[in-house]
C-alpha positions as a printed Julia matrix, in Angstrom:
510×3 Matrix{Float64}:
  27.95   -9.13   18.08
  26.84   -7.29   14.8
  27.88   -3.4    14.86
  26.28   -0.85   12.47
  25.92    2.95   12.69
  23.92    6.06   11.68
  24.3     9.69   10.98
  21.58   11.34   10.38
  22.59   14.88    8.99
  19.33   17.75    8.77
  20.22   18.91    5.32
  20.78   15.48    3.64
  17.31   15.59    2.37
  16.4    13.63   -0.69
  12.53   13.85   -1.04
   8.97   15.54    0.48
   7.05   12.29    1.62
   4.13   12.31   -0.37
   1.6    11.49    2.1
   0.29    9.06   -0.34
   2.68    6.51    0.09
   0.56    5.3     2.77
  -2.57    3.38    1.19
  -4.0     0.55    0.97
  -6.79   -1.29   -1.36
  -9.93   -3.06   -1.25
 -11.48   -5.16   -3.68
 -14.25   -7.51   -4.46
 -12.37  -10.36   -3.9
 -12.6   -13.3    -0.96
 -13.98  -11.16    1.52
 -12.37   -8.51    1.63
 -15.89   -6.64    1.09
 -18.39   -8.9     2.27
 -17.95  -10.47    5.99
 -14.77   -7.48    5.82
 -15.87   -4.43    5.95
 -19.5    -4.83    4.91
 -21.49   -7.37    7.3
 -25.0    -6.65    7.94
 -26.13   -8.97   10.53
 -23.01   -8.56   12.61
 -23.62   -6.9    16.38
 -21.55   -4.42   15.3
 -23.14   -3.66   12.38
 -24.18   -0.31   11.73
 -26.88    1.75   10.29
 -25.67    1.03    6.77
 -24.33   -2.91    7.8
 -20.95   -1.6     8.25
 -18.54   -3.16   10.9
 -17.85   -0.57   13.48
 -15.01   -2.72   14.75
 -12.86   -2.92   11.1
 -14.03    1.07   10.86
 -12.07    1.51   14.22
  -8.77   -0.96   13.3
  -8.84    1.05    9.58
  -9.11    4.19   10.75
  -6.06    3.62   12.85
  -4.05    3.98   10.35
  -4.88    7.15    9.03
  -4.78    5.89    5.13
  -5.32    8.63    2.89
  -6.07    6.63    0.04
  -7.39    3.45   -0.58
  -8.03    1.92   -4.35
 -11.26    0.18   -5.47
 -12.71   -1.52   -7.33
  -9.53   -3.86   -8.58
  -7.67   -5.73   -8.92
  -8.19   -8.55  -11.32
 -12.07   -8.27  -10.3
 -11.77   -4.22  -12.81
 -11.54   -6.22  -16.13
 -15.02   -7.85  -15.67
 -17.11   -5.01  -13.68
 -19.24   -2.89  -15.07
 -19.27    0.16  -12.91
 -23.29    0.81  -13.16
 -24.42   -2.73  -11.92
 -23.48   -1.16   -8.51
 -25.74    1.6    -8.64
 -29.52    2.3    -7.86
 -31.8     0.7    -5.29
 -29.44   -2.25   -4.0
 -32.8    -4.74   -4.05
 -32.74   -4.0    -7.64
 -29.18   -4.63   -8.77
 -28.4    -7.74  -11.01
 -26.0   -10.9    -9.65
 -23.03  -11.18  -12.33
 -20.4   -13.54  -12.66
 -16.75  -12.5   -11.52
 -14.67  -14.8   -14.18
 -11.67  -13.09  -12.57
 -11.53  -14.75   -9.18
 -14.65  -17.59   -9.92
 -17.26  -16.12   -7.37
 -20.83  -14.57   -7.62
 -20.51  -10.67   -7.32
 -24.2    -9.43   -5.89
 -23.01   -6.05   -6.46
 -24.17   -4.8    -3.0
 -21.53   -2.18   -2.66
 -20.8    -0.48   -4.94
 -19.21    3.23   -5.33
 -21.63    5.08   -3.73
 -21.96    2.72   -0.58
 -18.03    2.61   -0.86
 -18.1     5.98   -0.95
 -20.21    6.12    2.23
 -17.35    3.72    4.15
 -14.68    5.54    3.64
 -16.04    8.72    4.82
 -16.36    6.78    8.53
 -13.2     5.86    7.7
 -11.38    8.68    7.16
  -9.76    8.65    3.69
 -10.47    8.85    0.03
 -11.34    7.04   -3.01
  -8.19    5.75   -5.75
 -11.09    4.93   -8.74
 -10.04    2.69  -10.86
 -11.86    2.33  -14.19
 -12.51   -0.84  -16.12
  -9.58   -1.38  -19.63
 -10.35   -5.25  -20.29
 -14.55   -5.74  -21.1
 -14.95   -1.42  -20.54
 -14.29    1.05  -23.2
 -12.76    4.63  -22.97
 -16.66    5.83  -22.7
 -17.48    4.39  -19.77
 -14.38    5.41  -18.47
 -15.69    9.22  -18.78
 -19.31    8.14  -17.84
 -17.96    6.65  -14.63
 -15.68    9.45  -13.93
 -18.73   11.79  -14.74
 -21.23   10.01  -12.55
 -18.39   10.25   -9.43
 -16.75   14.14   -9.37
 -19.42   15.93  -12.0
 -21.59   18.62   -9.8
 -25.31   18.24  -11.51
 -26.6    18.92  -14.56
 -25.88   16.26  -16.81
 -27.65   12.55  -17.3
 -24.61   10.56  -14.93
 -24.82   13.56  -12.7
 -28.39   13.85  -12.27
 -28.66   10.23  -11.35
 -25.8    10.02   -8.79
 -28.65   12.98   -6.71
 -31.5    10.82   -7.47
 -29.05    7.7    -5.84
 -28.91   10.02   -2.71
 -25.26   12.11   -3.27
 -25.47   15.32   -3.37
 -22.28   16.13   -3.07
 -19.86   14.74   -5.74
 -16.82   11.71   -4.2
 -14.3    14.29   -5.93
 -12.12   10.97   -7.02
  -8.81   12.61   -7.72
  -6.75   10.02   -8.74
  -7.46    7.15  -10.85
  -5.8     3.8   -12.28
  -6.66    3.46  -16.25
  -7.08   -0.14  -15.45
  -5.61   -3.33  -13.85
  -2.33   -4.7   -14.65
  -3.3    -5.53  -18.57
   0.22   -6.49  -19.28
  -1.03  -10.35  -17.43
  -2.18  -13.54  -19.43
  -4.44  -13.82  -16.89
  -6.25  -11.01  -17.08
  -9.78  -10.65  -18.64
  -9.69   -8.79  -22.35
  -4.88   -8.06  -21.67
  -3.7    -6.93  -24.69
  -0.06   -5.87  -25.71
   1.86   -2.89  -25.14
   1.04   -1.3   -28.58
  -3.03   -1.8   -28.1
  -3.24   -1.32  -24.2
  -0.76    2.53  -24.86
  -2.97    3.83  -27.28
  -6.55    2.9   -25.4
  -5.39    4.06  -21.97
  -4.16    7.66  -24.07
  -7.4     7.85  -24.97
  -9.3     6.95  -21.96
  -6.66    9.63  -20.57
  -7.97   12.15  -22.97
 -11.76   11.54  -22.0
 -11.06   11.94  -18.0
  -9.22   15.0   -18.61
 -11.53   16.51  -20.98
 -14.66   15.75  -17.75
 -12.2    16.75  -14.91
  -8.86   18.06  -15.4
  -8.06   17.67  -12.01
  -7.47   14.71  -11.84
  -4.31   12.34  -11.58
  -4.16    9.25  -13.76
  -1.92    6.25  -12.79
  -1.44    3.46  -16.36
  -0.96    0.4   -16.03
   3.22   -0.34  -15.46
   4.3    -4.34  -15.45
   2.9    -6.7   -13.1
   5.95   -7.54  -11.51
  10.03   -7.43  -12.63
   9.94  -11.63  -13.48
   7.28  -10.57  -16.17
   8.79  -11.65  -19.66
   7.38   -8.5   -21.06
   9.61   -6.09  -18.79
  10.59   -3.16  -18.97
   9.18   -3.07  -22.35
   6.05   -2.65  -21.55
   6.59    0.16  -19.74
   8.64    1.68  -21.9
   5.77    1.28  -25.02
   3.25    2.3   -22.71
   5.01    5.85  -21.57
   5.74    6.29  -25.86
   1.91    5.95  -26.52
   0.8     8.01  -23.51
   3.86   10.03  -21.69
   2.04   13.65  -21.98
  -1.6    12.15  -20.72
  -0.93   10.61  -17.76
   0.92   11.36  -14.4
   2.21    8.13  -12.77
   3.83    4.46  -13.98
   2.08    1.87  -12.09
   4.15   -1.06  -10.5
   3.04   -4.62   -8.71
   5.03   -6.42   -7.36
   4.69   -9.44   -4.09
   6.74  -11.04   -2.31
   6.7   -15.3    -0.85
   9.41  -16.73    1.12
  10.36  -19.82   -0.85
  12.59  -21.83    1.98
  15.56  -19.15    2.87
  14.77  -16.82    5.8
  17.67  -14.7     4.66
  16.34  -14.17    0.74
  13.01  -13.7     1.88
  14.0   -11.17    4.07
  16.0    -9.32    1.44
  13.05   -8.52    0.08
  13.37   -5.46    0.38
  16.88   -5.34   -2.1
  14.47   -7.11   -5.02
  11.58   -3.66   -4.37
  14.41   -1.23   -4.98
  15.75   -2.76   -7.85
  13.0    -2.61   -9.43
  11.7     1.21   -8.93
  15.27    1.9   -10.14
  14.73   -0.6   -13.49
  11.68    1.43  -14.03
  12.26    4.71  -13.25
  15.87    3.95  -15.93
  12.57    3.75  -18.02
  10.25    6.25  -18.05
  13.74    8.78  -17.76
  14.6     7.51  -21.0
  10.83    7.84  -22.74
  11.41   11.72  -21.05
  14.48   12.15  -23.01
  13.19   10.48  -26.31
  10.04   12.69  -25.77
  12.9    15.72  -25.14
   9.94   16.54  -22.03
  10.05   18.69  -19.59
   7.79   16.69  -17.48
   9.03   13.5   -14.57
   6.89   10.47  -14.77
   6.84    9.55  -11.12
   5.46    6.56   -9.75
   2.53    4.54   -8.06
   3.21    1.04   -6.39
  -0.34    0.7    -6.01
   0.0    -3.45   -4.68
   2.57   -4.62   -3.23
   2.62   -7.19    0.2
   3.97  -10.38    1.24
   1.49  -12.9     0.21
   1.86  -17.37   -0.3
   0.67  -17.52   -3.79
   1.96  -21.29   -4.48
  -0.66  -21.74   -1.12
  -3.81  -20.96   -3.37
  -5.75  -23.8    -3.23
  -8.22  -24.48   -6.08
 -12.35  -24.68   -5.2
 -15.24  -24.86   -6.91
 -16.26  -21.92   -9.2
 -19.35  -19.69   -8.55
 -20.8   -22.08   -5.22
 -21.53  -18.2    -4.2
 -19.94  -15.73   -2.35
 -17.55  -14.83    0.21
 -15.74  -17.29   -0.26
 -12.21  -17.42    1.91
 -10.11  -16.78   -0.85
  -6.1   -15.68   -0.34
  -5.96  -15.83    3.3
  -2.61  -15.86    4.16
  -1.71  -15.85    7.68
   0.87  -13.86    8.53
   3.95  -14.74   11.18
   6.65  -11.82   12.47
   9.2   -13.05    9.28
   6.62  -12.19    7.18
   6.03   -8.37    9.67
   9.92   -7.84    9.11
   9.38   -8.32    5.13
   6.61   -5.81    5.02
   8.76   -3.23    7.15
  11.36   -3.75    4.83
   9.74   -3.09    1.65
   8.05    0.02    3.42
  11.59    1.06    4.23
  12.41    0.77    0.9
   9.42    2.88   -0.22
  10.36    5.43    1.62
  14.16    5.55    0.27
  12.34    6.06   -3.46
   9.74    8.7    -2.22
  12.03   11.11   -4.75
   9.7     9.0    -7.6
   7.91    6.75   -5.91
   4.78    9.05   -4.37
   1.89    7.26   -3.77
   1.82    3.14   -3.05
  -0.96    0.6    -1.56
  -0.27   -2.52    0.35
  -2.57   -4.95   -0.78
  -4.98   -5.44    0.54
  -6.72   -4.37    3.76
  -9.21   -6.72    5.11
  -9.07  -10.57    5.33
  -7.35  -10.86    1.87
  -3.59  -10.88    2.0
  -4.34   -8.42    4.9
  -3.21   -6.68    7.74
  -6.79   -6.95    9.25
  -9.04  -10.44    9.12
 -12.74  -10.34   10.62
 -14.57  -13.81   12.3
 -17.97  -14.08   10.63
 -20.06  -12.7    12.92
 -17.34  -12.77   15.49
 -14.03  -10.62   16.29
 -11.43   -8.63   13.98
  -8.01   -8.62   14.85
  -4.68   -7.6    13.52
  -2.16   -9.58   11.77
   1.34   -9.01   12.87
   2.04   -6.97    9.51
  -0.28   -4.19   10.78
   2.03   -2.62   12.8
   5.1    -1.95   10.59
   2.46   -0.38    8.25
   0.59    1.19   11.42
   4.6     2.72   11.95
   5.12    4.08    9.09
   1.98    5.46    8.33
   1.89    7.3    11.77
   5.41    8.35   11.91
   6.61    8.39    8.16
   5.26   12.02    6.79
   7.43   14.45    6.99
  11.26   14.8     4.87
  13.27   11.99    4.07
  16.69   12.0     5.08
  19.39   10.5     3.47
  21.47    8.61    6.34
  25.06    7.96    5.82
  24.58    3.79    7.05
  27.5     1.54    7.76
  25.64   -2.25    8.69
  27.36   -5.6     8.55
  25.83   -7.25    5.55
  25.16  -10.69    4.15
  24.78  -12.35    0.38
  21.36  -13.41   -0.63
  19.64  -14.39   -4.04
  19.67  -10.56   -4.58
  23.26  -10.04   -4.22
  24.92   -8.28   -1.04
  22.62   -6.38    1.24
  22.56   -4.33    4.26
  21.75   -6.77    7.79
  19.8    -3.38    8.61
  17.69   -1.38    6.34
  16.6     2.06    7.31
  14.52    5.04    6.77
  14.83    8.35    8.45
  11.92   10.68    8.43
  12.35   14.24    9.67
   9.16   16.69   10.72
  11.12   19.56   11.01
   7.61   21.73   11.64
   7.24   19.7    14.97
  10.81   19.12   16.0
  10.33   15.56   15.73
  12.92   12.84   13.86
  11.79    8.94   13.1
  13.91    6.34   12.45
  13.04    3.52   11.06
  14.85   -0.07   11.3
  15.29   -3.78   11.27
  17.71   -6.24   12.77
  17.4    -8.79    9.98
  19.88  -11.33   11.17
  17.61  -14.1    13.0
  19.97  -15.48   15.42
  22.74  -12.8    16.24
  21.62   -9.01   17.94
  23.17   -6.07   16.82
  25.02   -3.03   18.5
  23.11    0.32   16.82
  24.77    3.98   17.16
  22.7     6.77   16.18
  24.33    9.93   15.6
  22.5    13.01   15.16
  24.76   15.56   15.59
  23.38   18.27   13.64
  20.44   18.53   15.44
  19.9    20.9    18.12
  19.22   19.15   21.56
  17.69   16.01   20.67
  16.45   13.83   22.7
  15.08   10.24   22.77
  10.98    9.77   23.09
  10.79    6.78   22.58
  11.93    3.27   21.62
   9.34    0.14   20.36
   9.92   -3.47   18.79
   8.38   -5.9    17.6
  10.38   -9.46   17.61
   9.51  -12.84   18.93
  11.18  -16.29   20.44
   9.91  -17.38   17.01
   9.63  -15.63   14.25
   7.05  -18.25   13.07
   4.45  -17.16   15.59
   1.24  -15.32   14.54
  -1.52  -13.71   15.92
  -4.97  -15.25   15.93
  -8.47  -14.44   17.04
  -7.64  -16.93   20.18
  -4.44  -15.2    20.69
  -4.78  -11.29   19.29
  -2.01  -10.62   20.61
   0.25  -13.02   20.16
   2.44  -10.38   18.75
   2.94   -6.84   19.12
   4.77   -4.03   19.9
   6.32   -3.17   22.57
   8.11   -0.48   24.55
  12.14   -0.11   25.45
  13.96    1.39   27.28
  14.82    4.79   26.38
  16.17    6.26   29.47
  20.14    4.77   29.15
  19.9     5.35   25.0
  22.03    8.76   25.47
  26.17    8.15   25.11
  27.14   12.06   24.95
  25.89   14.73   22.63
  22.92   13.52   19.82
  24.84    9.73   20.26
  22.73    7.1    21.33
  23.28    3.45   21.31
  21.01    0.4    21.93
  21.15   -3.08   20.52
  18.58   -4.36   18.72
  17.18   -8.42   18.92
  17.84  -10.48   16.02
  14.31  -10.43   14.22
  12.99   -7.01   14.83
  11.71   -4.49   13.46
  12.24   -1.04   15.36
  11.15    2.29   15.73
  13.01    5.35   16.9
  11.54    8.52   18.35
  13.41   11.99   18.72
  12.55   15.25   19.62
  14.74   18.24   18.13
  15.17   20.66   21.04
  11.34   21.45   22.9
   8.59   19.4    21.85
   5.67   16.83   23.77
   7.1    13.24   23.19
   4.39   11.08   20.85
   3.63    7.48   21.98
   2.21    4.69   20.12
  -0.46    2.75   21.82
  -0.34   -0.83   20.97
  -4.16   -2.31   19.34
């Protein structure tokens, strides 16, 4: 039997968590847009062709931002193809994913969809085939109120009010050889700087994200990040990070992916801090981890190009094991909330996604939906830094804790949430939680995501094969502010406490 202990002190505040840490991403890729969020012939389609069942599942996540329109798609995409009468829009070759793009959904339709699901857009401008001038025109179309060619054209297209997109990515993964019009760091740094200047002259209120490394295995990492920031440090607000995680056959290594993400963030912070010192700047560069997820890239199958759209691309089906890894990555993002202010689970529907759809049929949630939902709903507030004693295990990422955890304090509500995982797939873990510094604490609830089979998945036929269950909390208390519980092997756990007076909050299963 493993034993672990968490001591949570209310004054050990590391950061105020930015709600944008729980954002997501939709790209014109596979069935993410067409047959994902948009299927006009579906029985549950609304008047604009958007699936109402998908809208409900997305709304339940309370996403603050959705990054759009890309992704690799972005570097060959011209936003003007997606405006104006839908029947007059051109069909284009999408070179990134070798499909046909109808452009039936563009920025106007996507904005309408975000209003239905209660979120905002994290915009993206093309730095591959696109120009700084075109980026400025895109921003002007979206954000300028009226009285100019582009703003009046938006009004003519049926949107009298600006979209108000306040966060923008300047390109996507421009360090990658797979990217259309990829460039070296100096070239991109200069282009990004000049694009940022144009965009902030048009709308000084926007915040801009410059492309950092596409992953810690890139040969140019972290030199790329240093050079980019040396060119554009004072013009941009965030440096992006992307990283995906895959099981190569060792479950212990896979479950320790959170340690790899943490090391990546630490190295990028060090790189940004170096440039801050070099420039004698008073500004701290924050991070946008705007692509992260489990993605089995080795399972991608070759397909005949340009055979039509939508095509079923990158449709990974996730197990409980994958959900535990997503939970661990989410814990790591929380624990780095002092520097990581934005993060986007990539992606949202059908493409490496927590939500899946059947054309003409049902929508269901994958196992990964649940830890992401838990983090989004309950992970906002003050990040506390608990004292953790945990058994450890040796992995390809070094010596890592068996029970990673994060603690979030909603002071105004008088609530505390602890997220933790037992990453041992065979041995239970006895956990003691000490809330000695809080007044009159009581346990609200404990939910657990687990299964006897760590490879079990949800499906259209069995949509609830893996879902959270409520565990008994009445017998947890050992003494004043001290709680004991036993975590099952391979389990994701959410513990919620009331501190003093307050009404308990209960999570409902989907």
